[in-house]
Every structure is written in C-alpha cells, then in structure tokens.
C-alpha positions in Angstrom: 133.1 -143.9 -103.7 132.6 -144.5 -100.0 134.3 -141.3 -99.1 132.3 -139.4 -101.7 129.1 -140.8 -100.2 130.2 -139.7 -96.7 131.1 -136.3 -97.9 127.7 -135.9 -99.7 125.9 -136.8 -96.5 127.9 -134.1 -94.6 127.2 -131.6 -97.3 123.4 -132.3 -97.0 123.3 -132.2 -93.2 125.9 -129.7 -92.2 124.6 -126.6 -90.4 127.3 -124.0 -89.8 125.6 -120.9 -88.3 127.1 -117.5 -88.7 128.5 -116.8 -85.2 130.5 -113.6 -85.9 129.3 -110.0 -86.1 130.7 -107.3 -88.3 130.1 -104.1 -86.3 130.7 -101.7 -89.2 128.3 -103.4 -91.7 126.0 -104.7 -89.0 125.8 -108.2 -90.5 126.7 -111.7 -89.3 129.2 -113.9 -91.0 130.7 -117.4 -90.7 134.3 -117.9 -89.7 136.6 -120.8 -90.3 136.2 -121.8 -86.6 132.4 -121.8 -86.9 132.6 -124.3 -89.8 135.2 -126.5 -87.9 133.1 -126.6 -84.8 130.0 -127.6 -86.7 131.6 -130.3 -88.8 133.8 -132.1 -86.3 130.9 -134.1 -84.7 129.9 -135.4 -88.2 133.3 -136.7 -89.3 133.3 -140.1 -87.7 136.3 -142.0 -88.9 137.1 -139.4 -91.6 140.1 -137.2 -91.1 139.8 -133.5 -91.9 143.0 -131.5 -92.3 143.4 -127.8 -93.2 146.8 -126.5 -94.2 148.4 -123.4 -95.7 151.2 -122.6 -98.1 152.6 -119.2 -99.2 152.7 -118.3 -102.9 154.2 -115.3 -104.6 152.0 -114.3 -107.6 153.3 -111.2 -109.4 154.5 -108.9 -106.6 151.9 -109.9 -104.1 151.9 -112.7 -101.5 148.9 -115.1 -101.4 148.0 -117.7 -98.8 146.9 -120.9 -100.4 144.7 -123.0 -98.1 143.9 -126.6 -98.7 141.0 -128.5 -96.9 141.1 -132.2 -97.3 139.2 -135.3 -96.2 140.8 -138.7 -96.0 139.6 -142.2 -95.0 143.2 -143.7 -95.5 142.2 -145.2 -98.8 141.0 -142.1 -100.6 141.4 -138.3 -100.3 139.3 -135.4 -101.4 140.5 -131.8 -101.3 139.7 -128.2 -102.2 141.9 -125.1 -102.3 141.3 -121.4 -101.9 143.5 -118.3 -102.0 143.6 -115.0 -100.0 145.9 -112.1 -100.8 147.7 -110.4 -98.0 146.9 -106.6 -97.8 149.8 -104.3 -98.1 149.1 -103.2 -94.5 146.4 -103.2 -91.9 146.1 -100.8 -89.1 147.0 -102.3 -85.7 148.5 -105.5 -87.1 152.0 -106.7 -87.4 153.1 -108.8 -90.3 152.3 -112.2 -88.6 148.8 -111.0 -87.8 148.2 -109.9 -91.4 149.3 -113.4 -92.6 147.1 -115.0 -90.0 144.0 -113.1 -91.1 144.6 -114.0 -94.8 145.1 -117.7 -93.7 141.8 -117.7 -91.8 140.0 -116.2 -94.8 141.5 -118.7 -97.2 140.8 -121.6 -95.0 137.2 -120.6 -94.6 136.6 -120.6 -98.3 138.5 -123.9 -98.8 136.1 -125.4 -96.3 133.2 -123.7 -98.0 134.2 -125.4 -101.2 134.7 -128.8 -99.6 131.4 -128.9 -97.8 129.4 -127.0 -100.4 128.5 -124.2 -97.9 126.5 -121.4 -99.4 128.0 -118.2 -98.0 125.2 -115.9 -99.1 123.9 -113.7 -96.3 121.0 -114.5 -94.1 117.8 -112.5 -94.5 118.3 -110.7 -91.3 121.8 -109.5 -92.4 120.5 -107.7 -95.5 120.6 -104.0 -95.5 117.0 -102.7 -95.4 117.8 -99.0 -94.9 116.9 -98.0 -98.5 113.7 -100.1 -98.5 112.5 -98.4 -95.3 113.3 -95.0 -96.8 111.3 -95.7 -100.0 114.3 -96.1 -102.4 112.1 -95.4 -105.5 111.4 -92.0 -104.2 113.2 -89.5 -106.4 113.5 -86.9 -103.7 115.1 -89.4 -101.3 117.5 -90.6 -104.0 118.5 -87.0 -104.8 119.1 -86.1 -101.2 121.3 -89.2 -100.7 123.3 -88.4 -103.9 123.7 -84.8 -102.8 125.1 -86.0 -99.4 127.5 -88.4 -101.1 128.7 -85.7 -103.5 129.3 -83.2 -100.7 131.1 -85.6 -98.3 134.9 -85.7 -99.0 135.4 -88.9 -97.0 132.5 -90.7 -98.7 133.8 -89.6 -102.1 137.2 -91.0 -101.3 135.9 -94.3 -100.1 133.4 -94.8 -102.9 136.1 -93.9 -105.4 138.4 -96.7 -104.0 135.5 -99.2 -103.9 134.9 -98.5 -107.6 138.4 -99.6 -108.4 139.2 -103.3 -107.5 142.9 -102.4 -107.4 142.2 -100.0 -104.5 140.0 -102.3 -102.4 142.8 -102.8 -99.9 143.0 -99.1 -99.4 139.2 -98.8 -99.0 139.3 -101.6 -96.4 142.1 -99.7 -94.5 140.2 -96.4 -94.6 137.1 -98.1 -93.2 139.1 -99.8 -90.5 140.4 -96.4 -89.4 136.9 -95.1 -88.7 136.9 -95.2 -84.9 133.7 -93.2 -84.3 130.5 -95.4 -84.4 128.3 -92.5 -85.6 130.8 -91.8 -88.4 130.8 -95.5 -89.4 127.0 -95.4 -89.5 126.9 -92.2 -91.5 129.3 -93.5 -94.1 127.5 -96.9 -94.3 124.2 -95.1 -94.9 125.6 -93.3 -97.9 126.9 -96.3 -99.7 124.9 -97.9 -102.4 123.9 -101.6 -102.5 126.9 -102.6 -104.7 129.4 -100.7 -102.5 127.9 -102.4 -99.4 128.4 -105.8 -100.9 132.0 -105.0 -101.5 132.5 -103.9 -97.9 130.7 -107.1 -96.8 133.2 -109.1 -98.9 136.1 -107.8 -96.8 134.7 -109.7 -93.7 137.5 -111.5 -92.0 140.3 -110.1 -94.0 
C-alpha cells in the first residue's frame, strides 16, 4: 500500500514536458528520456527500472518494454510493445531495434505514471481552421490537389491501410525537401495527420 501511495503522489505531481520536435509534422512530443529526467528527482528511495525483451509474434519482431517501481518489499510494473519496422532509411538493424525500444519504453513509462500523451494545444494543426474548412470551394480545391498528386495519393493510400503504415512512414522519411514535406502535410486530412503523428519516435 505504501508503494501505491507513493506512486499515486508521483502520478499527481509529475510534469514531463514535451522536449522533442517533429520537423515534418511541426509538433512537439515527449520522449522516454524526457520522462526519466522529470521523474528521477521525485523517486526518493523508490527504485525505477526499465528493461526490454524481444518477442516474435507471427512473423514480426516486437520489443517488449517493462517499467517497474520497487521499494524492496513491493513491486509495481507496466509493459508496452513496439514493432520493429521492416526497414528504415539510414538505419542499420541495431538502430531500428533501438528506436523500437525507445518507443516501447516511453509508453511503458506513460502507463506506469499515468501520463496523458495527448497533444498540447500549440501542437494541433490549425491550417484548415485558418482556411475556413467549412468552405466548400476550399474543400473542393484541396480534394482536387490530393487527387492530382501521385505522391499524395500513394501516401494517403498507405495511411488508409494499417498493414501499410510502415511503408507510409518510410515514404515520409524519404522526403528530403522541406517544401515538399510542407506540401504533402497540407494535403493530408485530420485523420491522416493523426496517424503520421503516431509514428513519432519510431
């Protein structure tokens, strides 16, 4: 019970700011390191450990992360999984596993400390609001631009199929030109942008 009380206090008081920036989506996000930096001064005599294991589920490899608190007498823990992508541009296999590990660890810590990972108000996409999204001409022009752009059609098609999200993430990672990134981003709808945001630290 004493450990539960200490954890509840940490959950109420922990402030873990989003210290990372996603340059493609233009939003801030919270990393595993951000959480650890914020929580360490609050632990006192409680020991926090974060560990990984590798699990093969079907034909895909998952990293299982476990975040646990211990006061010697009792232990509390949460787990989270992250799937390794088939490939990621510019990364060798160890880096791919490391990225999946960081992602899984973050969500294990989120679960343990009851961190709400919704986006801050200043990270929300306000492009459509500024362009009067209820305007039928504006919507028609945006849809026409989406339909006529082969790259956007390809990416939105992959975003619509959860089984192809890895490929969508890779395609977005390969966009090197900032103007091209902004153009593609502006043509995504709200749901598609949320999917892209979910890629975050993967």
